[in-house]
Residue, then its C-alpha position, 0 to 999 in steps of 0.5 A: m247583318f248581325i250585331l251584339r250590342e248592349a241590351t237596353r231597357q227597351d228590349g224587355e219584350a224581346l228578352l222575354r221571348l228568349a227567356e221562354h226558351l230557357d227559363t233560368v234564374n239568370l233570365p226568368a220567363r217573367r216580365d218583372g224579372v226581365d225588366e229588373i235584369l235589364d235595369h241593372a244591366a243599363r246601370s252596369f254599362a253606365g258605371e253607376i254600380e260598384p264593379s263587383e255588382r255589375e251584371y252586363v246583358f248583351a242582345l244579338e240583333d238581326t239588323e235586317r229584320g230589327e229583331v233580337v235573336g239571342t242574348s248572353m251575360i257577364h256577371a263581373q263577380h260571382g261570389t261576394r260576402r252578401a251572396p257567396h258562390v256556392y258549389f259542390q266540390l267533386l272529390e275522390e276517396e280511396r278505400y282498401s280492405e286488406t281482409l277482402d283485398r278490395y279497393f274502391v275509389h268513391q266520388c264524393l261531394r262536399l259543399g263549398y263557398n267562395y266569398d271573393g269569387p270569379t267573373e262569371i259568363g252565362g245566360l247564353i240563349l240563341l233562337p233555334d232557327y238561328r243555330g248552325r248558320p254560316e254566320a257563326l252566331g253562337k261564337l259571336l254571342s259567346y266570344a264577343r263577351f271576352l272582347f268586352i272583358a279585354m276592353h274593360r279589364q280592370v273591372f273583371r276578376d282574375k278568374v272567369i267561370s262558366e256554369l253549364l246546364p246539365p241534362l234536365e228533365p223534359d219539364g225543366t226539373s233536375v233529378l239531382w235536386e229531386h234526390l238530394g236538395k229537395k230532401f234537405t230544403g223541402l223546396t221544388y227545384q224551381e222555388a230553390d233556383t229562384l230564391s238562390k238569386h237573391n238569398k243563398e242562406f238556406i243552402r248554408a243552413l239546410f244542406p249537408h256539410d259532410l261528405i256525400y257519397v255519390s254511390l248512395l245515389p241511384d245510377s241514373v242520378a249519379g250519371i248526370i253529375g258533371r255532364v253537360g246537356p245535349h244543347t250545351v255540348g257545343v258551348e263546352r267545346m268552345l270554352r275548352h278551345i279558348g282555354f277553359e278547363f273543368a273546375h271539379q265543381i258542380d252546381p249544387f241544384d242540378g249537378g251541371p259542371h263549372f268550367i274555369a280559366s285564368t282571365d289573362d290566359i283566355s286566348l280571346i283576351k290575351n290576343a285581343r288588341r286595338v287597331r285602326a279601322e279603314s274603309v274598304q269596298s268589299a271583303d270576300n269570303g277568302r279573307p280572314w274572319a275575326l271578331v271586331a268591337a267598338a265602344g262609341t256613343g252607342g255603347f259596346r257593339a261587336a260583329g263577326a266580319r271578313v277583314i283585310p289586314g293592312d301592310e302586315p299579317l293580321g296577327t301584327a297588323k296595326s290596321i284592318g279594312l272593314t266594309p262600310e256596312v260593318l263600319s256603320a253597324l259598329g258606329l265607326r268611321s274610317g280611321d277610328a279605333v276598333w278591337l280585334v281578335v281572331p278566334 
């Protein structure tokens, strides 16, 4: 069985192995960086940090093997006065010459900042061997975060953003950065990405603030702006399915697209509800599949499970039947409250 739970300080080695599959600012492939992130997450779950500073990290555990096979994150607020959310706004500029009878629509970039930013979801990694399995582990990793937001709605902002990875070079670098950011900062992509985690001042100081015409960039660079990478296509599809739209913003380093939604309009949050869990002997594959979550003494735990509605249809049922295995994995007893949403 698979459970999405709060990541703890003891998950350092496991998350370091995951980070090696996708070395990013959110989860760097360095033990000190991972330990720092897990310590911050533990204090966030414990409510020891101001809501705007909280960063929640989740671990997907294969309970049969006792191994962590995936992770995902929520940043309660991405964009503050101390560390603004920085992006390129995608704009269009129309030009027409009556003399030549020629008309152009130029795609342009303009640097933007947000000091009172949205909640951000990100950091999703699933080991390759666990992708495409019937347990829909990608959905569990991504979607269960929205149950957490629904359960703690007061902590989060009224918008949620997701920054998706674009196509990158085999060595993990960005062609956009090589042709744009590097020329204005003198930094490598990795250096700039790491520095921006704690200090974005250099972007404001060194990046151009005037319009940048995309047509001046090589076609190979212009072609990746706003596109998702091959491993992120499924994430884009899932986000669109629950209410996200392209924000017409891109990452200023790599050109990856930003997707955004109003928090209360995201279907997984809007339709999440608290019901009573009852123990049932079994729930076969003919039963509806749902995401269920609880926050007991062991912290937040979520699972994908077949459920049996009570006397009413699942959409209005006040109780659901869960197998003893699922109840135990969630740290529940029959009669306890559980959060439920059908993706």
